[in-house]
C-alpha positions in Angstrom: 66.4 126.9 129.3 66.7 123.3 129.6 66.9 121.3 126.7 64.6 118.6 125.2 67.0 116.0 126.3 67.2 117.4 129.6 63.6 117.4 130.1 63.2 114.0 128.8 65.9 112.7 131.3 63.9 114.4 134.3 60.8 113.1 133.3 62.4 109.6 133.1 63.9 109.9 136.5 60.8 111.1 138.0 58.9 107.9 136.8 61.6 105.4 138.2 60.5 103.4 141.1 62.4 103.3 144.5 62.2 101.2 147.4 63.9 100.8 150.6 63.5 98.4 153.8 65.1 98.6 156.8 64.4 95.6 159.3 65.9 95.0 162.7 64.8 92.1 165.0 65.7 91.4 168.6 64.9 88.8 171.2 62.2 89.9 173.8 60.4 87.8 176.1 62.2 84.5 174.7 60.8 85.2 171.3 62.1 87.1 168.2 60.3 90.1 167.7 60.4 93.1 165.3 62.6 96.1 166.6 62.6 98.5 163.8 60.6 98.3 160.4 61.1 101.0 158.0 59.3 100.9 154.3 59.7 103.3 151.8 58.6 103.6 147.9 57.4 100.1 146.4 58.9 97.6 148.9 56.9 96.3 151.8 57.6 93.7 154.3 54.8 91.5 156.1 55.1 89.2 158.8 52.8 85.9 158.4 54.1 84.2 161.7 54.2 80.9 159.9 57.4 79.6 161.6 56.8 79.3 165.3 60.6 79.0 166.3 61.5 82.1 164.2 59.9 85.3 163.0 59.3 85.1 159.3 59.4 88.3 156.9 58.1 88.4 153.6 59.0 91.2 151.3 56.6 92.7 148.7 57.3 94.7 145.7 54.3 96.5 145.0 55.4 97.9 141.6 55.2 94.3 140.4 58.7 94.3 139.1 62.0 96.3 138.1 63.1 98.3 135.0 66.1 100.4 134.1 66.8 103.3 136.6 64.7 101.5 139.5 66.6 101.5 142.6 65.7 99.3 145.4 67.6 98.5 148.8 67.1 96.1 151.6 68.6 96.3 155.0 68.3 93.4 157.6 70.0 93.3 161.1 69.5 90.5 163.7 70.6 91.2 167.1 72.2 88.7 169.2 70.3 85.2 169.7 67.5 86.1 167.2 66.2 84.3 164.5 64.7 85.3 161.3 63.5 83.4 158.0 63.2 86.2 155.2 62.3 85.9 151.5 59.9 87.4 148.8 56.3 87.1 148.0 57.1 86.2 144.4 60.1 86.0 141.8 61.4 89.6 141.2 60.9 90.3 137.5 63.3 92.7 135.9 61.8 94.0 132.5 63.8 95.5 129.4 65.8 98.8 129.9 66.2 101.5 127.4 69.5 102.1 128.9 70.0 102.5 132.5 70.4 99.5 135.0 68.1 98.6 137.5 69.7 98.4 140.8 69.2 96.3 144.0 71.3 96.3 147.1 71.0 94.0 149.9 72.7 94.1 153.4 72.6 91.4 155.9 73.9 91.6 159.5 73.8 88.8 161.9 75.0 89.2 165.4 76.5 86.6 167.6 74.3 83.7 168.3 71.6 84.9 165.7 70.3 82.8 162.9 69.4 84.4 159.6 67.7 82.2 156.8 67.6 84.3 153.5 65.3 82.7 150.9 64.0 84.9 148.1 62.2 83.6 145.2 64.0 83.6 141.8 65.2 86.8 139.9 63.8 86.6 136.4 65.5 88.8 133.8 63.5 89.4 130.6 65.1 90.2 127.1 67.2 93.6 127.2 66.8 93.7 130.9 69.9 95.4 132.8 70.4 94.6 136.4 73.2 95.5 139.0 73.0 93.7 142.4 75.0 93.8 145.4 74.8 91.7 148.5 76.9 92.3 151.5 76.9 90.1 154.5 78.4 90.9 158.1 78.4 87.7 159.9 79.6 88.2 163.7 81.3 85.2 165.2 78.9 82.6 166.8 76.3 83.6 164.1 74.8 81.4 161.3 73.6 82.1 157.8 71.7 80.1 155.1 71.1 81.8 152.0 70.0 81.0 148.4 69.7 83.3 145.4 68.5 82.2 142.0 68.7 83.7 138.7 66.5 82.7 135.5 67.2 84.3 132.2 64.0 84.5 130.4 60.8 82.5 130.8 61.3 79.1 128.9 57.8 78.0 129.5 56.4 81.0 127.7 58.8 80.6 124.9 60.8 83.8 126.2 64.5 84.1 125.8 67.0 86.6 127.2 68.7 87.2 123.8 70.7 90.6 125.0 71.1 92.4 128.4 73.3 93.0 131.1 73.8 91.3 134.8 76.3 92.3 137.3 76.4 90.5 140.6 78.4 91.1 143.3 78.7 89.3 146.8 80.9 90.0 149.9 80.8 88.1 153.0 82.6 89.2 156.1 82.9 86.8 159.2 84.2 88.6 162.5 85.1 91.6 160.5 87.3 89.4 158.0 86.5 88.9 154.4 86.0 85.3 153.7 84.2 85.2 150.4 84.0 87.6 147.4 82.0 86.5 144.1 81.4 88.6 141.3 79.4 87.4 138.1 78.8 89.4 134.9 76.9 88.8 131.6 76.8 91.3 129.0 75.8 91.9 125.2 74.5 88.8 123.3 73.8 86.6 126.4 72.0 84.0 124.7 75.0 83.2 122.6 77.2 82.9 125.5 74.8 80.6 127.7 75.7 77.7 125.6 79.4 77.8 126.4 80.4 75.1 128.8 82.2 77.4 131.0 79.0 79.7 131.4 75.7 77.4 131.6 76.3 74.7 129.0 73.0 75.7 127.1 70.9 76.4 130.3 69.0 79.7 131.5 69.1 79.4 135.2 71.4 79.4 138.1 71.8 79.8 141.6 73.9 79.8 144.7 73.4 78.3 148.1 75.7 79.6 150.9 75.8 78.1 154.5 77.8 79.5 157.4 77.0 77.5 160.4 78.3 78.6 163.9 80.9 75.7 164.2 82.9 73.4 161.9 81.3 70.2 162.9 77.9 71.3 162.0 79.2 72.4 158.7 80.9 69.2 157.8 77.7 67.3 158.8 75.5 69.5 156.6 77.9 69.5 153.7 77.7 65.4 153.6 74.1 65.6 153.9 73.9 67.6 150.7 76.7 65.3 148.9 74.5 62.6 149.9 71.8 63.5 147.1 74.1 62.3 144.6 72.4 61.5 141.2 69.2 62.8 142.3 70.1 66.4 141.0 68.4 67.3 137.8 70.9 70.5 137.3 74.8 70.4 137.1 75.6 71.0 141.0 79.0 71.7 142.4 79.7 71.9 146.1 82.7 73.5 148.0 83.7 74.2 151.4 86.6 76.4 152.8 86.8 79.1 155.8 84.2 77.7 157.8 81.6 78.2 154.9 79.9 75.8 152.2 78.6 76.9 148.8 76.7 74.9 146.2 76.2 76.2 142.8 73.7 75.1 140.5 73.4 75.3 136.5 70.1 74.3 135.2 68.0 74.2 131.7 65.3 75.9 133.2 63.7 77.6 136.3 61.6 74.6 137.3 64.6 72.2 137.2 66.6 74.7 139.2 63.8 75.1 141.9 63.4 71.2 142.2 67.2 70.8 143.1 67.0 74.0 145.5 64.3 72.5 147.4 66.2 69.2 147.7 69.4 70.9 149.1 67.5 73.3 151.3 65.8 70.1 152.8 69.1 68.1 153.2 70.2 71.2 155.4 67.2 71.0 157.4 65.5 73.9 156.1 61.7 74.0 154.4 61.2 76.5 151.8 58.5 79.0 152.7 55.1 78.0 151.6 55.0 80.8 148.9 57.6 79.0 147.0 55.1 76.2 146.5 52.1 78.1 145.4 
């Protein structure tokens, strides 16, 4: 006979949200079109056709957020020559957990001559939230990628702080099958106390990474100079580096609004307009 603890664990597991999207696109008739669309659980993907030069995909979490024990995954694949702009309909909210982590896995595959722009809105972690996220990118030679991911720890505008919690964020990017970018960030325990350290966020509560991997080095150098030319217009602390054919910009900001201001400026300098949903 199952114990009360086992019954409680079964009930908890049965009430956790899951979601999976598998999307592949290809060129047909001179335009990028959907080849495969699979939706499961709480995740949906819609296609507003707002960008004439590329297909646009907007991911929706019908559950309204994530909490401990939820498991979501997104797999996006671009075939040769295709162009896709993908993002989310709203900021992803991660609510408090009574123990288990919420889990998010993102896999992006970009074939030769294809171009992916990955621009989800912010991930907002509430007090005592727990999130483990993994982002894996497989970029073929001759493919290009621009991606931005932002995290906000609490909602300052609502007087909410993330005092305790857990965040583990793992990024891996391969170019032509070779690992060229690996990054892992981890915050645990009394997060609010740690954010004040200069080596963490220097008192801020928001951070982001923009990664750009164009098809050739000349294009990379030109884009990097356009970003650096913004100079003192940044409201966040921003660091920019380039190596192995990629460019990375990192942001530390006092709040989500400041972070978004600088993200929009950098993306504009890179020749990319943010999706309209960012501005609503």
